C-alpha positions in Angstrom: -181.7 149.5 172.0 -182.6 153.2 171.9 -180.2 155.4 170.0 -179.0 158.6 171.8 -175.4 158.4 173.1 -175.2 154.6 172.3 -175.0 155.4 168.6 -171.8 157.3 169.1 -170.0 154.1 170.3 -167.7 152.3 167.8 -169.4 149.3 166.0 -167.3 146.7 167.8 -168.3 148.2 171.1 -172.0 148.3 170.2 -171.8 144.6 169.1 -170.3 143.7 172.5 -173.1 145.6 174.3 -175.8 143.8 172.3 -174.1 140.4 173.0 -174.7 141.1 176.7 -178.4 141.2 176.1 -178.7 144.7 177.4 -181.9 146.6 176.2 -180.5 149.9 177.3 -177.5 151.6 178.9 -177.6 152.7 182.5 -177.9 156.3 183.4 -174.2 156.8 184.3 -173.2 155.0 181.0 -175.3 157.3 178.9 -174.0 160.4 180.7 -170.3 159.3 180.4 -170.2 158.8 176.6 -170.1 162.4 175.3 -167.4 163.9 177.6 -165.1 160.9 177.4 -165.4 160.7 173.6 -164.6 164.4 173.3 -161.4 163.9 175.4 -161.1 167.6 176.5 -161.7 167.2 180.2 -161.1 164.8 183.0 -164.2 163.0 184.2 -165.4 161.7 187.6 -168.1 159.0 187.4 -170.0 158.4 190.6 -172.8 155.8 191.0 -174.0 153.2 193.4 -171.9 150.0 193.8 -172.7 147.7 190.8 -174.1 150.7 189.0 -172.1 150.2 185.8 -169.3 152.6 186.4 -166.6 150.3 184.8 -168.5 150.0 181.5 -169.3 153.7 181.7 -165.6 154.4 181.5 -164.5 151.7 179.1 -167.3 151.8 176.4 -166.3 155.3 175.3 -162.6 154.7 176.1 -162.6 151.7 173.8 -164.4 153.7 171.2 -161.6 156.2 171.2 -159.1 153.4 170.8 -161.0 151.8 168.0 -161.5 155.1 166.0 -157.9 156.1 166.3 -155.9 152.9 166.2 -152.2 153.2 166.9 -149.3 151.2 168.4 -149.0 151.2 172.1 -151.2 150.9 175.2 -154.6 152.6 174.7 -156.0 152.6 178.3 -154.1 152.6 181.6 -156.2 151.4 184.4 -155.0 151.9 188.0 -156.6 150.1 191.0 -155.8 150.0 194.7 -156.2 146.2 194.9 -154.6 143.3 193.0 -157.8 141.3 193.5 -159.8 144.0 191.8 -157.4 144.1 188.9 -157.9 140.3 188.4 -161.7 140.8 188.5 -161.7 143.6 186.0 -159.3 141.8 183.7 -161.8 138.9 183.4 -164.6 141.4 183.0 -163.0 143.4 180.2 -161.4 140.7 178.1 -164.6 140.1 176.0 -164.9 143.8 175.3 -161.3 144.2 174.2 -161.5 141.0 172.1 -164.0 142.7 169.9 -161.3 145.3 169.2 -158.6 142.7 168.7 -156.7 144.0 171.7 -155.4 142.3 174.8 -156.1 143.1 178.5 -152.9 142.7 180.6 -153.1 142.7 184.4 -149.7 143.7 185.9 -148.8 143.1 189.6 -146.6 140.7 191.6 -148.9 137.7 191.2 -149.2 137.9 187.3 -147.1 135.3 185.4 -144.0 136.8 183.8 -145.1 135.4 180.4 -148.0 137.8 180.3 -145.8 140.7 181.1 -143.2 139.7 178.5 -146.0 139.5 175.9 -146.9 143.1 176.6 -143.3 144.3 176.6 -142.9 142.8 173.1 -146.2 144.2 171.8 -147.6 147.0 173.9 -151.3 147.4 173.1 -154.8 147.2 174.6 -155.3 147.9 178.3 -152.8 147.7 181.1 -154.3 147.1 184.5 -151.8 148.0 187.3 -151.4 149.1 190.9 -149.6 152.4 191.8 -146.7 150.4 193.2 -146.2 148.4 190.0 -146.5 151.6 187.9 -143.8 153.1 190.1 -141.5 150.1 189.4 -142.1 150.3 185.7 -141.3 154.0 185.5 -138.1 153.5 187.4 -136.8 150.4 185.7 -138.2 150.7 182.2 -138.5 154.4 181.5 -137.6 154.2 177.8 -140.1 151.3 177.2 -142.8 153.3 179.1 -142.2 156.4 176.9 -142.8 154.3 173.8 -145.6 152.0 175.2 -147.6 154.9 176.6 -147.0 157.4 173.8 -150.5 156.8 172.3 -152.3 156.5 175.5 -156.0 157.5 175.1 -157.2 157.5 178.7 -156.2 156.8 182.3 -158.9 155.1 184.4 -158.6 155.2 188.2 -160.9 152.8 190.0 -162.1 153.3 193.6 -160.7 156.8 193.5 -162.3 157.6 196.9 -159.9 155.0 198.4 -156.9 157.1 197.3 -158.2 160.5 198.4 -156.2 162.2 201.2 -153.7 159.3 201.6 -150.0 158.9 201.0 -150.8 156.3 198.3 -153.2 158.7 196.6 -150.6 161.4 196.5 -148.1 158.9 195.0 -150.7 158.1 192.3 -151.2 161.7 191.5 -147.5 162.2 191.1 -147.1 159.0 189.0 -149.8 160.2 186.6 -148.1 163.6 186.3 -144.9 161.8 185.5 -146.5 159.7 182.8 -147.7 162.8 181.0 -144.3 164.5 181.4 -142.6 161.3 180.1 -144.8 161.1 177.0 -145.2 164.9 176.5 -149.0 164.5 176.1 -152.1 165.4 177.9 -154.0 162.2 178.8 -157.6 162.6 180.0 -158.3 160.9 183.4 -161.4 159.1 184.3 -162.1 158.4 188.0 -164.6 155.9 189.3 -165.8 156.9 192.7 -168.4 156.4 195.3 -170.5 159.5 196.0 -168.6 161.7 198.4 -169.2 165.1 200.0 -168.1 168.0 197.8 -167.7 166.2 194.4 -166.1 169.4 192.9 -163.3 168.9 195.4 -163.0 165.3 194.4 -162.7 166.4 190.8 -159.9 168.8 191.7 -158.1 166.1 193.5 -157.9 164.0 190.3 -155.4 166.5 188.9 -154.2 168.9 191.6 -152.5 172.2 190.8 -153.9 172.1 187.2 -156.4 174.2 185.3 -157.7 171.2 183.2 -161.5 171.2 183.7 -163.2 168.2 185.2 -166.7 166.9 184.4 -168.5 165.5 187.4 -171.2 162.9 186.6 -173.3 161.6 189.5 -176.0 159.0 188.9 -178.9 159.3 191.3 -180.3 155.9 190.1 -179.3 152.4 191.1 -180.1 152.7 194.8 -181.9 149.9 196.7 -184.4 149.8 199.4 -182.6 150.0 202.8 -183.5 147.8 205.8 -181.6 149.1 208.8 -181.2 148.2 212.4 -178.8 149.4 215.2 -178.5 146.9 218.0 -177.2 147.9 221.5 -175.2 145.8 224.0 -173.7 146.2 227.4 -170.5 144.4 228.3 -167.4 144.6 230.4 -164.3 146.5 229.2 -163.3 146.9 225.6 -163.9 143.4 224.2 -166.9 142.4 222.1 -169.6 141.0 224.4 -170.4 137.3 223.7 -174.1 138.3 223.0 -172.8 139.9 219.7 -171.5 136.7 218.4 -174.6 134.9 219.6 -176.8 137.3 217.5 -174.5 137.2 214.5 -174.7 133.4 214.5 -178.4 133.3 214.8 -179.1 136.0 212.2 -176.5 135.2 209.6 -176.1 131.4 209.5 -177.5 129.8 206.3 -176.7 132.6 203.9 -173.8 134.8 202.7 -172.9 138.0 204.4 -170.1 140.5 205.2 -169.3 141.3 208.8 -167.0 144.4 209.2 -165.0 145.0 212.4 -162.7 147.9 213.1 -159.5 146.0 213.8 -157.8 142.8 212.8 -157.9 141.6 216.5 -161.7 142.1 216.5 -162.0 140.2 213.2 -160.0 137.2 214.6 -161.9 137.2 217.9 -165.3 137.2 216.1 -164.4 134.7 213.4 -163.0 132.3 216.1 -166.1 132.7 218.3 -168.5 132.1 215.4 -166.6 129.1 214.1 -166.6 127.7 217.7 -170.4 128.0 217.7 -170.6 126.1 214.5 -168.5 123.3 216.0 -170.6 123.2 219.2 -173.7 122.9 217.1 -172.2 120.1 214.9 -172.7 122.1 211.7 -170.2 123.0 209.0 -168.3 126.3 209.6 -169.6 129.2 207.5 -167.5 132.1 209.2 -164.1 133.0 207.9 -161.7 135.9 208.7 -160.4 138.2 205.9 -157.8 140.9 206.6 -154.5 142.2 205.3 -152.3 140.1 207.6 -153.6 136.8 206.2 -151.9 135.2 203.3 -153.2 135.9 199.8 -154.1 132.3 199.4 -156.4 132.3 202.5 -158.0 135.6 201.4 -158.6 134.2 197.9 -160.2 131.1 199.3 -162.8 133.2 201.1 -163.4 135.4 198.0 -163.8 132.3 195.7 -166.3 130.8 198.1 -168.3 134.0 198.1 -168.1 134.2 194.3 -169.3 130.7 193.7 -172.3 131.1 196.0 -172.6 127.4 196.4 -172.3 127.3 200.2 -173.4 129.8 202.9 -170.3 132.0 203.6 -169.8 134.9 205.9 -166.6 136.8 205.7 -165.6 138.6 208.9 -163.3 141.4 207.6 -161.7 144.7 208.0 -161.8 147.2 205.0 -160.3 144.5 202.7 -163.7 143.7 201.3 -165.0 147.3 201.3 -163.9 148.0 197.8 -165.3 146.6 194.5 -163.8 143.0 194.4 -166.4 140.8 192.7 -167.7 138.6 195.5 -171.2 138.1 194.1 -174.3 139.1 196.0 -174.4 139.0 199.8 -177.6 139.0 201.7 -176.6 141.6 204.3 -173.9 143.7 205.8 -173.0 143.8 209.5 -170.9 146.4 211.2 -169.5 145.6 214.7 -168.6 148.7 216.7 -169.1 152.3 215.7 -168.4 153.0 212.0 -165.1 154.8 211.2 -166.5 157.2 208.6 -169.7 158.0 206.8 -168.1 157.5 203.4 -166.8 154.1 204.5 -170.2 153.0 205.8 -171.7 154.0 202.5 -169.2 151.9 200.6 -169.8 148.9 202.9 -173.5 149.2 202.5 -173.1 149.1 198.7 -171.9 145.5 198.9 -175.5 144.5 199.7 -178.8 145.1 197.9 -178.0 143.9 194.4 -180.3 142.5 191.6 -183.4 144.2 193.0 -183.0 142.9 196.6 -183.1 145.4 199.5 -179.8 146.4 201.1 -179.7 145.1 204.7 -177.4 146.8 207.2 -177.2 145.8 210.9 -174.8 147.6 213.3 -173.9 146.0 216.6 -172.7 148.5 219.1 -171.2 147.4 222.4 -171.2 149.9 225.4 -169.6 149.4 228.8 -171.9 148.4 231.7 -172.7 151.3 234.0 -170.6 151.6 237.1 -169.3 154.3 239.5 -166.7 156.6 238.0 -167.7 155.7 234.5 -165.7 157.8 232.0 -167.9 160.4 230.4 -167.2 158.9 226.9 -169.0 155.8 228.2 -171.5 157.6 230.3 -172.6 159.5 227.2 -172.8 156.3 225.2 -170.6 157.8 222.5 -170.1 154.6 220.5 -173.8 154.5 220.0 -174.2 158.2 219.5 -171.4 158.3 216.9 -173.0 155.3 215.1 -176.4 157.2 215.0 -174.7 160.4 213.8 -173.1 158.5 210.9 -176.3 156.7 210.0 -178.3 159.9 210.0 -175.6 161.6 207.8 -175.6 158.6 205.5 -179.4 158.9 205.1 -179.0 162.6 204.4 -176.3 161.7 201.7 -173.6 163.7 203.6 -170.1 162.3 203.4 -166.7 163.5 204.6 -165.0 165.8 202.0 -161.5 164.8 200.9 -158.6 166.0 203.1 -156.7 168.7 201.3 -154.3 170.1 203.9 -151.7 167.4 204.1 -148.2 168.2 202.7 -147.4 164.5 202.1 -143.7 165.2 202.8 -142.8 161.5 203.2 -144.2 160.7 199.8 -142.4 163.7 198.3 -139.1 162.1 199.6 -140.1 158.9 197.9 -141.1 160.6 194.6 -137.8 162.6 194.6 -135.7 159.5 194.9 -137.9 157.7 192.3 -137.6 160.5 189.7 -133.8 160.7 190.2 -133.6 156.9 189.7 -135.8 157.1 186.6 -133.7 159.7 184.8 -130.2 159.1 186.4 -129.7 162.7 187.2 -132.0 165.7 187.6 -131.5 169.4 188.5 -133.2 170.6 191.7 -135.3 173.2 189.8 -136.6 170.5 187.5 -137.5 168.3 190.4 -139.4 171.0 192.1 -141.3 172.0 188.9 -142.3 168.4 188.2 -143.3 167.4 191.7 -144.4 170.7 193.3 -144.9 173.3 190.7 -147.0 171.2 188.3 -147.4 168.1 190.5 -149.5 167.2 193.5 -147.2 168.7 196.2 -148.5 172.2 195.7 -148.3 173.1 199.4 -144.5 172.8 199.5 -142.7 176.0 198.5 -139.2 176.3 197.0 -137.5 177.0 200.4 -139.1 174.0 202.0 -138.1 171.7 199.1 -134.5 173.0 199.3 -134.4 172.1 203.0 -135.8 168.6 202.1 -133.1 168.1 199.5 -130.3 169.2 201.9 -131.6 166.7 204.4 -131.6 163.9 201.8 -128.0 164.8 201.0 -127.0 164.7 204.6 -128.4 161.2 204.8 -126.4 160.2 201.7 -129.7 159.5 199.9 -128.7 162.0 197.1 -125.5 163.7 196.0 -124.8 166.6 193.6 -122.5 166.4 190.6 -120.3 169.3 189.5 -122.7 170.2 186.7 -125.5 170.7 189.4 -127.4 167.5 188.7 -128.7 165.5 191.6 -128.0 161.7 191.6 -128.6 159.0 194.1 -126.1 158.6 196.9 -124.9 155.2 198.1 -127.7 155.0 200.7 -130.2 156.2 198.1 -129.2 153.4 195.7 -129.6 150.8 198.4 -133.0 152.3 199.3 -134.5 152.3 195.8 -133.3 148.7 195.3 -135.5 147.4 198.1 -138.8 146.0 197.0 -140.5 147.9 199.9 -139.5 151.2 198.3 -142.4 151.2 195.8 -145.0 151.5 198.6 -145.5 155.1 199.8 -147.3 154.1 203.0 -146.1 152.1 206.0 -147.8 150.2 208.8 -147.8 151.8 212.3 -144.6 151.0 214.2 -144.9 149.0 217.4 -143.6 150.5 220.7 -142.7 148.5 223.8 -144.9 149.7 226.7 -143.0 149.4 230.0 -143.8 150.2 233.6 -141.2 150.0 236.3 -138.8 148.2 233.9 -141.4 145.5 233.2 -142.7 144.9 229.7 -146.5 145.3 229.5 -146.8 144.5 225.8 -146.4 146.1 222.4 -148.6 148.9 221.1 -149.0 149.9 217.4 -148.8 153.7 217.5 -150.7 155.2 214.6 -150.9 158.6 216.4 -147.9 160.3 218.0 -147.9 160.4 221.8 -146.9 163.2 224.1 -145.6 163.2 227.7 -148.4 163.3 230.2 -150.9 161.9 227.7 -153.2 159.2 229.0 -153.5 155.9 227.0 -155.6 152.8 227.4 -153.6 149.5 227.3 -154.3 146.0 228.6 -157.7 147.1 229.9 -156.5 150.0 232.1 -155.5 153.7 231.9 -151.8 154.8 232.0 -150.1 158.1 231.9 -147.2 158.4 229.4 -144.0 159.3 231.3 -141.6 159.2 228.4 -141.4 158.3 224.7 -138.1 157.0 223.2 -138.2 157.5 219.5 -134.9 155.7 218.9 -135.7 152.8 221.1 -139.4 152.7 220.3 -140.2 152.5 224.0 -143.1 154.1 225.9 -142.7 154.2 229.7 -146.0 154.6 231.7 -147.3 154.9 235.2 -150.8 154.0 236.3 -153.3 156.9 235.7 -155.0 158.2 238.8 -158.7 158.2 239.3 -161.6 156.8 237.3 -162.1 154.2 234.7 -160.5 154.6 231.2 -162.9 155.0 228.4 -163.9 151.9 226.5 -164.8 154.0 223.5 -161.7 156.0 222.3 -162.5 156.1 218.6 -161.1 154.0 215.7 -157.7 155.7 215.3 -159.1 157.5 212.3 -159.8 161.2 212.5 -163.4 162.1 213.1 -164.8 165.0 211.0 -166.4 168.2 212.4 -169.7 167.2 210.7 -169.9 163.9 212.5 -169.2 165.4 216.0 -171.7 168.2 215.5 -174.3 165.6 214.6 -173.5 163.7 217.7 -174.2 166.8 219.8 -177.5 167.3 218.1 -178.5 163.7 218.8 -177.8 164.0 222.6 -179.7 167.3 222.8 -182.7 165.8 221.0 -185.6 163.7 222.3 -186.2 161.9 219.1 -185.7 158.1 219.1 -185.1 156.8 215.6 -187.1 153.7 214.6 -184.0 151.8 213.5 -182.8 151.4 217.1 -183.7 148.1 218.8 -185.0 148.2 222.4 -181.5 147.8 224.0 -180.0 150.6 221.8 -183.0 152.9 222.6 -182.4 152.2 226.3 -178.7 153.0 226.0 -179.5 156.2 224.1 -181.9 157.3 227.0 -179.1 156.6 229.5 -176.6 158.8 227.4 -179.1 161.6 227.2 -179.9 161.5 230.9 -176.1 161.5 231.7 -175.6 164.5 229.3 -178.3 166.6 230.9 -177.5 165.7 234.6 -173.7 166.0 234.3 -173.5 169.6 233.2 -172.2 168.8 229.7 -175.3 169.9 227.8 -175.3 173.3 226.1 -171.5 173.4 225.9 -171.1 173.1 229.7 -168.4 171.7 231.9 -168.5 168.6 234.1 -166.4 168.6 237.3 -165.3 165.3 238.9 -162.4 164.7 241.4 -160.8 168.1 240.6 -160.9 167.2 236.8 -162.9 168.9 234.1 -164.6 167.2 231.2 -166.0 169.1 228.1 -167.8 168.1 225.0 -166.9 170.6 222.3 -168.6 168.5 219.5 -165.7 169.4 217.1 -163.5 167.2 215.0 -160.2 165.8 216.0 -158.2 168.5 214.2 -159.8 171.1 216.5 -159.5 169.1 219.7 -155.9 168.0 219.1 -154.9 171.6 218.6 -156.9 172.8 221.6 -155.2 170.1 223.8 -151.7 171.3 222.8 -152.6 175.0 223.2 -153.8 174.3 226.7 -150.5 172.4 227.4 -148.5 175.4 226.4 -150.1 177.1 229.4 -149.2 174.3 231.8 -152.6 172.5 231.9 -152.8 168.7 231.8 -155.2 168.3 228.9 -156.1 165.3 226.7 -159.0 164.2 224.6 -160.6 160.8 224.0 -163.4 160.1 221.5 -164.4 163.7 221.4 -164.4 164.3 225.2 -161.8 166.9 226.3 -160.4 166.3 229.8 -158.4 168.8 231.8 -157.0 167.3 235.0 -156.5 169.0 238.3 -158.0 172.2 237.1 -160.8 174.5 238.1 -163.4 176.1 235.8 -162.0 179.5 236.6 -158.5 178.5 235.6 -159.7 176.9 232.4 -161.6 180.0 231.4 -158.8 182.3 232.3 -156.4 180.2 230.2 -158.7 180.2 227.3 -159.0 184.0 227.5 -155.3 184.3 227.7 -154.9 182.2 224.6 -157.3 184.4 222.7 -155.5 187.5 223.8 -152.3 186.2 222.1 -151.5 185.8 218.5 -152.5 182.4 217.1 -149.6 179.9 217.7 -147.8 178.4 214.7 -148.8 174.8 214.1 -145.1 173.9 214.0 -144.6 175.3 217.5 -147.5 173.2 218.9 -146.1 170.1 217.1 -142.9 170.6 219.0 -144.8 169.3 222.1 -145.4 166.0 220.4 -142.6 163.5 221.3 -142.5 161.8 217.9 -144.0 163.3 214.8 -142.6 160.5 212.6 -145.7 158.9 211.2 -145.0 158.0 207.5 -142.4 155.9 205.8 -139.7 158.6 205.0 -140.5 161.1 207.8 -137.4 160.0 209.6 -135.1 161.7 207.0 -137.0 165.0 207.1 -135.5 168.1 208.9 -137.3 168.4 212.3 -138.8 171.8 211.5 -140.2 170.6 208.2 -141.6 167.4 209.8 -143.3 169.4 212.4 -144.8 171.7 209.7 -146.2 168.6 207.9 -147.6 167.2 211.2 -149.3 170.4 212.0 -150.8 170.7 208.5 -152.2 167.2 208.8 -153.4 167.1 212.4 -153.9 170.6 213.9 -156.8 173.0 213.2 -155.6 176.0 215.1 -158.2 178.5 213.8 -160.9 175.9 214.8 -159.5 175.6 218.3 -159.5 179.4 218.8 -163.1 179.5 217.6 -164.0 176.9 220.2 -162.1 178.8 222.9 -164.0 181.9 222.0 -167.3 180.1 222.3 -166.3 178.6 225.6 -165.4 182.0 227.1 -168.5 183.7 225.7 -171.1 181.1 226.8 -173.7 182.1 229.4 -172.3 182.0 232.9 -168.7 182.3 231.9 -168.5 186.0 232.6 -167.8 185.2 236.3 -164.2 184.6 235.4 -163.9 188.2 234.3 -164.3 189.4 237.9 -161.7 187.0 239.2 -159.2 187.2 236.5 -156.8 189.2 238.6 -156.6 186.5 241.3 -156.1 183.9 238.6 -153.1 185.8 237.2 -151.6 185.9 240.7 -151.8 182.1 240.8 -154.7 181.9 243.3 -156.7 179.5 241.1 -157.7 176.9 243.7 
C-alpha cells in the first residue's frame, strides 16, 4: 500500500487495514487522517453512501487512542438508529480488537451484561443514541465524568438526519454538556451525506462556538445513474393499481427498496404486491418496513435483505433511508413526489454499489382530468415537483440546513434534564450552558427568564432560598417517565367532526386556522373551529371545485425547489428520463399553465376565487396567507398554489399594496391567527407569547412574503389598480 497519510496511522491500525486486503485507502480516508490526528478542529466527512466514511473517522480516531492510551472511553459514537449502532458495532469490533479495546453498543435492546461490563471498566468505543446518552448523563453523571474524562473524539453518524430537528438540537446540547462535565474540548467528527452549503453544516456541528471546522468532501465513489420517471392517472388521492402492477413486473425476482411518503401508502402497496404474489402462486417477496411495526418485524426484513439469499423488496418510509447495512439492492423506487432533494439523494445512495449502476425509478400518480380540477392538479404539480427535485439532484443542489428555529420545546427538556443531572442549578448557569455557549443561541436572557417562570407555574421547577432551581413535584414525575428522553413527539390526532358526527381522526403535523381548507376522506372541508383542549376540529363542506389531490408531503418545501418548478412549467424542454405517460402529463400541465393565466406570475380567476403560483417556499406562502387574513381575505395555500376565495384581482392588489405601505408585521402577531401553535413535545408549558415567537421563527418568512407582494404589485398590468384604489378603499371592490 502506498505511504502518504497511511504511514501516520498507528501500527495496530495499519495491520488491521492490511488484513482487509485493501491495496489503498479511499479518497475520503486519506483526506481525513491529518486533521483528525491533529485534533485541533472539528471535521465533517462527506462522501457517497458506502464511500468509506466510517473508516475515515475511526482509523485516525483509533490511532489517537493507541498513541495516547489512558483509562476511560476513547471514542463516543452517536447514531440516530439502534439498528445502525448494531451494524457499526459488528463492523468495528475487529479494528478495536487490534488495540485490545472493546466496542460497546448502548441502547434499550442491548443486554444489561454488556452495559455492566463497560460500567466496571470504561474503555474503547461507546456507541449510543442521543436518548440513551441523555439517560446516562441524568442518572450516572459522576460515572460519565470519570468514564469520558479521556475522550479523544466524538463521532456523529448520519449527521444530516439530525440537522434542523428537535432531536438534532438535543444532540448539540448533550455534546456541549459532555464537554462541560469533563472540562475538556473534544473534537467532533460528523459523517454526512453531501448537502447544500457545507460550511453551514459545519457550523451546525458546534453552534455558537468559534472552534474551526474542517470540511472534507469526496467527489469520488459515485456510480452511473439509470433514471426513469413514470406517470400515471388515477382517481382521488390513492395510488392507482397500475403502480402496483408495474412495481410487481419490474421488481420481482431481485432485491429492491420502494419508498412511499406515508405509512398508509406503505401498507397499501405492500398488501397489493403481496396479493399479486398470492394470485400468481409464487412466494411473497414484498414486505412493509416503517416505524409503527415492531422491531422484530423490521429486523426480519433487514436480515432477509442482508443475507441476500431470497429476492426481497422492502416497501418503506424513511426507516431504510439511513445507513443500516442491508447489503446491495438492485434498484430504488419512489412512489409519489419526493419530499426533499437531500432525502432523494440519500435514498439513491442505497443502490449502485460494487460497481453496479444506481437505478432510480419514480412513480408519480396524478388525478384524471375533469371539470373544476384544482389548479394544483391541473398544473400536474406532483410530477413537476418530482422533476424539479430530480433536476436539482443532478445539479448537486440540496436544501441547506434550517437555522431559524428556536427549538423552545427542546430547551424545556434540556433545562429539566440539566437540573435533574446536578440536583440544583442557578438560572444564570443554565442560560450560559444551554443558550450562551450551547445550541439555543436564538433565545435571549429575557425569553429564557419567561420560560423558567412558566416552568415554575406548572410546578416543573421550584426555587430554593439560595436561588438554585430544583425540580418541582410535576418535574420529578416528568423526568422519571421513559418518554422524557426523546425530544420529539409524534403529531397528535384530532377528531374531525361535522354536524356532531365523527368523520375520523386526523394526525395534525401543521397547525390549523379557522377558515382554512383541508382535505379529508376524499373531499374538501372548511375548518370552523379548532379545540386545542379537546383535540377536536369541526368542519363544514367547502364550496366549489374539487380538492387538490397533491397537497405536498407535510414537509416544508424550500424556495429553491419551487423556483425550479416554475422554470420547468415555463420551459419547452422534455427530459429524456420521462416515460411517455409522464411526458404527456407534463404537456398537459404546461398547457394548463399557459391557458389559465398563471404563467409569468399571473392570476387565475374561477368562480369568484383567485389562484396564484408565486413559486416560493412554504415559509413565504404561509406568511403571505396570514398577512392577507389580517386584511379580511379568505386565503390559503396548497402544494405551492395560493388561493384567495371570493376576491377580485383589484381587491387583492389593493390589499397587497396596503400591506407594503405598512411596517412589516411581527411574526408573533401573525402566529396569533393560528388556532394551535403547539407542535412539539413541551410546547404546551411555554408562555403563549414565547410559543408564538417560536412558531413564527420556524414557519413564517415575513420578508420573503413582502418581497413577493412587491413583485405582485409591480408586475406588468397591475398598475390598473392604482387608478381604482380610491374606490377599493371605499369598499366598492366588486
